[in-house]
Legacy VTK file of the C-alpha trace (Angstrom):
# vtk DataFile Version 3.0
C-alpha trace
ASCII
DATASET POLYDATA
POINTS 379 float
-16.342 -0.125 -28.933
-13.192 0.799 -30.877
-13.129 -0.617 -34.904
-9.581 -0.885 -36.325
-10.554 -1.014 -39.634
-13.901 0.135 -41.902
-14.098 -3.307 -42.915
-15.420 -6.438 -40.058
-15.933 -9.300 -40.345
-18.343 -12.432 -39.074
-18.533 -13.863 -36.830
-17.998 -17.360 -38.516
-15.235 -15.524 -40.317
-13.918 -14.752 -37.986
-13.886 -17.845 -36.116
-12.644 -20.047 -39.484
-9.906 -17.540 -39.622
-8.254 -18.292 -36.104
-9.190 -22.275 -35.874
-6.566 -21.573 -38.966
-3.872 -19.946 -36.969
-1.871 -21.188 -33.806
-4.234 -21.018 -30.801
-6.547 -23.344 -33.028
-8.352 -25.769 -30.073
-8.514 -23.348 -27.828
-10.789 -21.901 -30.866
-12.556 -24.959 -31.640
-13.626 -25.085 -27.701
-14.578 -21.453 -27.743
-16.642 -21.765 -30.868
-18.375 -24.518 -29.690
-19.195 -23.249 -26.643
-20.802 -20.051 -28.902
-23.218 -22.721 -31.585
-24.308 -24.160 -28.207
-24.691 -20.341 -26.567
-22.982 -21.528 -23.436
-22.613 -17.918 -22.399
-20.810 -19.115 -19.151
-18.199 -21.571 -20.370
-17.706 -19.336 -23.128
-16.915 -16.592 -20.825
-14.352 -18.574 -18.484
-12.809 -19.865 -22.040
-12.580 -16.251 -23.395
-10.751 -14.732 -19.812
-8.085 -17.298 -19.533
-7.560 -16.588 -23.499
-6.621 -12.732 -23.152
-4.856 -13.278 -20.063
-2.221 -15.926 -22.666
0.367 -13.751 -23.055
2.673 -13.039 -25.905
-0.666 -11.921 -28.151
0.816 -9.796 -31.477
-0.203 -6.558 -31.514
-3.901 -5.220 -32.571
-5.458 -8.556 -31.939
-7.236 -8.304 -28.783
-8.927 -5.289 -30.121
-10.136 -7.238 -32.719
-11.350 -10.608 -29.937
-13.312 -7.936 -28.784
-14.586 -6.131 -31.473
-15.552 -8.592 -34.351
-16.486 -11.282 -31.748
-17.360 -10.672 -27.959
-19.111 -7.573 -28.988
-21.757 -10.425 -30.839
-23.021 -11.301 -27.531
-21.079 -9.515 -25.104
-24.936 -8.767 -23.387
-25.173 -11.988 -22.179
-21.587 -11.933 -20.419
-21.501 -10.931 -16.812
-21.016 -6.753 -16.265
-17.967 -7.822 -14.217
-16.263 -10.735 -16.572
-16.640 -7.705 -18.996
-14.772 -5.488 -17.317
-12.252 -8.066 -16.913
-11.886 -8.375 -20.340
-11.955 -5.404 -21.329
-9.280 -3.827 -19.148
-7.016 -6.640 -20.599
-7.876 -5.701 -24.266
-7.570 -1.410 -23.513
-4.341 -2.295 -23.537
-3.796 -3.706 -27.384
-6.269 -0.360 -28.269
-4.115 2.737 -29.482
-3.349 4.734 -27.188
-5.209 7.736 -28.544
-8.380 5.928 -28.810
-7.772 4.061 -24.952
-9.522 6.406 -23.461
-12.482 6.407 -25.768
-12.745 2.188 -26.045
-12.816 2.026 -22.255
-16.094 4.641 -21.323
-17.900 3.106 -24.393
-17.436 0.286 -22.561
-18.192 1.383 -18.998
-22.108 1.817 -19.817
-22.604 -1.664 -21.078
-21.091 -2.140 -17.267
-22.421 1.207 -15.519
-25.710 -0.422 -13.474
-23.106 -2.996 -11.939
-20.965 -1.107 -8.937
-17.732 -3.469 -8.971
-17.699 -3.156 -12.885
-18.127 0.795 -12.757
-15.416 0.678 -10.222
-12.794 -1.208 -12.150
-13.455 0.755 -15.381
-13.521 3.985 -14.182
-10.267 3.393 -11.576
-8.744 2.196 -15.199
-9.849 5.664 -16.843
-8.388 7.598 -14.238
-5.461 6.048 -14.168
-5.135 7.190 -18.122
-5.851 10.936 -17.006
-3.019 11.223 -14.342
-1.313 9.410 -17.254
-2.381 12.395 -19.782
-2.277 15.073 -17.012
-6.167 15.958 -16.004
-5.277 15.966 -12.464
-8.669 17.619 -11.233
-10.811 15.515 -13.033
-9.756 13.044 -11.639
-9.596 13.852 -7.790
-13.561 14.632 -8.527
-13.787 10.825 -9.552
-11.898 9.172 -6.075
-14.698 11.095 -4.547
-17.130 9.527 -6.643
-14.929 5.863 -6.471
-15.061 6.461 -2.752
-18.753 6.808 -2.280
-19.088 3.662 -4.798
-16.370 1.360 -3.139
-17.834 2.423 0.425
-21.377 0.928 -0.403
-19.973 -2.552 -1.026
-19.228 -3.020 2.977
-17.077 -6.193 2.897
-13.623 -5.930 1.281
-13.994 -7.217 -2.773
-11.117 -7.127 -5.261
-11.586 -4.670 -6.820
-10.997 -2.279 -3.666
-7.641 -2.872 -4.992
-8.163 -0.847 -7.942
-9.498 2.202 -6.307
-6.328 2.204 -3.787
-4.363 1.452 -7.014
-5.581 5.093 -8.637
-5.645 6.341 -4.934
-2.207 5.622 -4.211
-1.088 7.311 -8.136
-2.508 10.387 -7.722
-1.291 10.501 -4.968
2.123 10.325 -5.800
1.872 12.630 -8.597
0.679 15.189 -5.772
3.651 14.529 -4.001
1.275 13.570 -0.906
3.327 11.095 1.090
0.928 11.091 3.818
-1.660 9.554 1.633
0.128 8.178 -0.604
1.441 5.190 2.196
-2.181 4.743 3.040
-2.981 3.492 0.031
-0.524 1.912 -1.133
-0.427 -0.271 1.579
-4.011 -0.505 1.459
-3.675 -1.577 -1.892
-1.206 -3.866 -1.549
-3.752 -5.740 0.797
-6.129 -5.811 -1.559
-4.099 -7.835 -4.074
-2.226 -11.366 -4.306
1.548 -10.068 -4.723
2.336 -12.635 -7.686
0.257 -10.342 -9.639
2.947 -7.941 -9.949
6.481 -8.666 -11.692
9.811 -8.500 -9.723
9.736 -5.101 -11.601
6.807 -3.996 -10.495
7.133 -5.526 -6.861
10.250 -3.318 -6.637
9.241 -0.156 -7.903
5.763 0.224 -4.941
8.444 -1.375 -3.159
10.782 1.824 -3.099
8.200 4.332 -3.852
6.286 3.255 -0.849
9.794 2.931 1.501
10.304 7.205 -0.048
7.173 8.136 1.068
6.991 6.003 4.598
10.582 8.070 5.223
9.574 11.161 4.294
6.066 11.051 5.293
5.899 13.929 8.232
2.221 11.857 9.958
3.900 8.376 9.184
5.631 7.026 12.366
4.653 3.840 12.119
6.940 1.204 9.797
6.102 -2.315 11.259
3.476 -2.765 8.927
5.567 -1.916 6.005
8.533 -3.641 7.431
6.883 -6.848 7.877
5.107 -7.517 4.493
6.525 -9.515 1.922
7.240 -6.818 -0.457
10.185 -5.499 1.124
12.035 -9.014 -0.139
11.627 -7.254 -3.440
13.691 -4.368 -1.850
16.083 -6.154 -0.269
18.042 -7.459 -3.978
17.248 -3.736 -5.481
17.847 -1.866 -3.052
19.048 -2.712 -0.218
20.253 0.385 2.028
16.660 1.460 1.660
15.697 -1.509 3.803
18.538 -0.470 6.075
17.200 2.789 6.601
13.463 2.266 7.089
14.782 -0.468 10.278
17.044 2.120 11.239
14.110 4.557 11.352
11.973 2.517 13.258
14.469 1.917 16.008
14.824 5.904 15.488
18.893 4.779 15.346
20.612 8.058 15.107
23.466 6.430 14.548
22.469 4.670 11.358
21.341 7.247 9.935
24.715 8.758 9.573
26.000 5.754 8.790
23.632 5.586 5.363
24.476 9.364 4.731
26.221 8.880 1.576
23.652 6.706 0.190
20.016 8.626 0.463
22.116 11.685 -0.041
21.942 10.672 -3.147
18.748 10.213 -3.626
16.858 13.906 -5.447
13.386 13.846 -2.184
15.543 12.539 0.545
18.902 15.010 -0.077
16.024 17.892 -0.238
14.371 17.048 3.322
17.648 16.084 5.134
16.455 18.319 8.086
13.244 16.815 8.538
14.955 13.179 7.910
17.077 13.934 10.876
13.400 15.883 13.176
11.622 12.397 12.893
14.238 9.889 13.567
15.617 11.885 16.791
11.281 12.318 16.982
11.314 8.124 16.619
14.335 7.598 18.678
12.058 9.775 21.202
9.536 7.256 20.806
12.083 3.903 21.458
13.425 5.323 24.493
10.086 5.355 26.090
9.753 2.546 25.384
12.322 0.993 25.897
11.478 1.835 29.970
9.762 0.367 32.556
6.268 2.953 32.799
7.376 3.594 36.450
10.728 4.597 35.401
9.774 7.663 32.392
11.298 10.760 34.366
14.162 10.383 32.122
16.847 13.302 32.159
17.123 15.834 29.469
21.195 14.199 29.110
19.814 10.892 28.477
17.179 12.250 25.501
19.923 14.322 24.193
22.558 11.351 24.315
19.955 9.122 22.978
18.765 10.708 20.028
22.615 13.159 19.184
20.883 16.094 19.761
22.089 19.585 22.221
20.235 19.476 25.906
19.191 22.354 24.832
17.175 21.089 22.036
15.883 18.208 23.876
12.779 20.366 25.693
11.719 21.632 21.464
12.129 17.770 19.893
9.572 16.734 23.595
7.652 19.250 22.867
7.339 18.013 18.787
6.402 14.896 20.029
3.460 16.040 22.185
2.270 17.902 20.215
2.204 14.678 17.393
0.873 12.400 20.203
3.796 10.578 19.783
4.039 10.309 23.380
2.680 12.080 26.667
3.744 13.484 29.225
4.874 17.269 30.530
8.626 18.803 31.407
10.254 19.792 34.045
11.949 22.594 32.882
13.663 23.214 36.865
15.115 19.584 36.949
15.807 18.904 33.729
13.896 15.738 33.185
10.966 13.974 31.009
8.578 12.458 32.671
6.855 10.513 29.771
3.736 8.367 30.757
2.382 7.181 27.057
3.883 6.478 23.970
1.883 5.413 20.889
0.781 2.306 19.664
2.883 0.973 17.026
3.466 -2.306 14.906
6.175 -4.385 16.378
9.220 -6.027 15.119
10.847 -8.495 16.720
13.406 -7.743 18.206
10.955 -4.963 19.769
8.411 -8.003 21.206
11.409 -9.334 22.333
12.002 -6.336 24.766
8.263 -6.325 25.519
8.499 -9.789 26.717
11.046 -9.244 29.335
8.960 -5.972 30.406
6.357 -8.733 31.319
7.997 -11.336 32.536
9.887 -8.280 35.351
6.307 -7.191 35.481
5.366 -11.043 36.684
7.490 -11.560 38.906
7.278 -8.273 40.326
3.753 -9.093 40.771
5.192 -12.083 42.826
6.987 -10.861 45.228
4.674 -7.807 46.042
2.027 -11.089 46.349
4.477 -13.185 48.873
5.695 -10.265 51.125
1.595 -9.448 51.490
0.848 -12.949 52.738
4.243 -12.779 55.077
2.832 -9.089 56.858
-1.040 -11.400 56.889
-0.420 -13.035 60.288
0.835 -9.318 61.789
-1.963 -7.792 59.812
-4.237 -9.524 61.448
-3.003 -10.025 65.696
-2.937 -6.322 64.830
LINES 1 380
379 0 1 2 3 4 5 6 7 8 9 10 11 12 13 14 15 16 17 18 19 20 21 22 23 24 25 26 27 28 29 30 31 32 33 34 35 36 37 38 39 40 41 42 43 44 45 46 47 48 49 50 51 52 53 54 55 56 57 58 59 60 61 62 63 64 65 66 67 68 69 70 71 72 73 74 75 76 77 78 79 80 81 82 83 84 85 86 87 88 89 90 91 92 93 94 95 96 97 98 99 100 101 102 103 104 105 106 107 108 109 110 111 112 113 114 115 116 117 118 119 120 121 122 123 124 125 126 127 128 129 130 131 132 133 134 135 136 137 138 139 140 141 142 143 144 145 146 147 148 149 150 151 152 153 154 155 156 157 158 159 160 161 162 163 164 165 166 167 168 169 170 171 172 173 174 175 176 177 178 179 180 181 182 183 184 185 186 187 188 189 190 191 192 193 194 195 196 197 198 199 200 201 202 203 204 205 206 207 208 209 210 211 212 213 214 215 216 217 218 219 220 221 222 223 224 225 226 227 228 229 230 231 232 233 234 235 236 237 238 239 240 241 242 243 244 245 246 247 248 249 250 251 252 253 254 255 256 257 258 259 260 261 262 263 264 265 266 267 268 269 270 271 272 273 274 275 276 277 278 279 280 281 282 283 284 285 286 287 288 289 290 291 292 293 294 295 296 297 298 299 300 301 302 303 304 305 306 307 308 309 310 311 312 313 314 315 316 317 318 319 320 321 322 323 324 325 326 327 328 329 330 331 332 333 334 335 336 337 338 339 340 341 342 343 344 345 346 347 348 349 350 351 352 353 354 355 356 357 358 359 360 361 362 363 364 365 366 367 368 369 370 371 372 373 374 375 376 377 378
């Protein structure tokens, strides 16, 4: 382990010094567990202690190096990795990776502990610009994560690293996917309000800029979005506008989103994406029996010239957002399917309305058939 000084006091001297400090009661309890060799109880108490804040700079490193290292072989690998990750933040940056790599060797036989340690090391490597090494590490970790079977808390460590990697690489689609997976593995309360706002902002941007992201429902339904409503309400409005394919709202919000460099650079792509979502919304809101839509109606809905509608529909079909055909002679689009999406309350209400209309239509057909049964029997 990382040693702060060349001189290392004995465990007994260290415990005596700690009992004279501010948190003496905790140290009296831990000394008792240590002397009685109650390693499990001592481990639980230590985890509680290291999570307490604040600690003086260097204190946790001293606890780990002087006290924990004396019996770390008796601690479960998962508990040791949990403590080590917290203590790592107290180790000087220049020696942090070495500290974690040394600890990794001690927990290497435990898959979950190994994933946690490797993910933290990978995060530090990203901070140091070692992107190629991290790419290989992610491939290794993905195999380890898949071998676990069911989703566990350590999946969050992997997805956090993966999202951070894709953010640096500028891969909006992969960042959006793995960020949502990360959020699905953690308790949102683990993040500070500032961290929640940062996560929400970057995930929101990736949803808007990802050229394969056409489903905003999962993000819009996530509690994380409440943090964004406070910090940056216009981006929430923009996400809602995209979810509806609302070109008018997109233009109304342009003074705000054009101030964001990434969005401003991608203005043309954003407008095309919103138009594609508008076509999906238009198709979704029509009954399956009336999805022959004139070019003029599509143009009005997505605010495009009529002569650009055909290209828009071809783009939507190529992306598998809709399925159907184009009648160039009659200037009509015949759509038979729209890609399923996570629906908001307004869209669910619209679907409920259509189901009721369908039920009424079926009932009317049943009555018409029943009314004609005597005639059919006579014939």
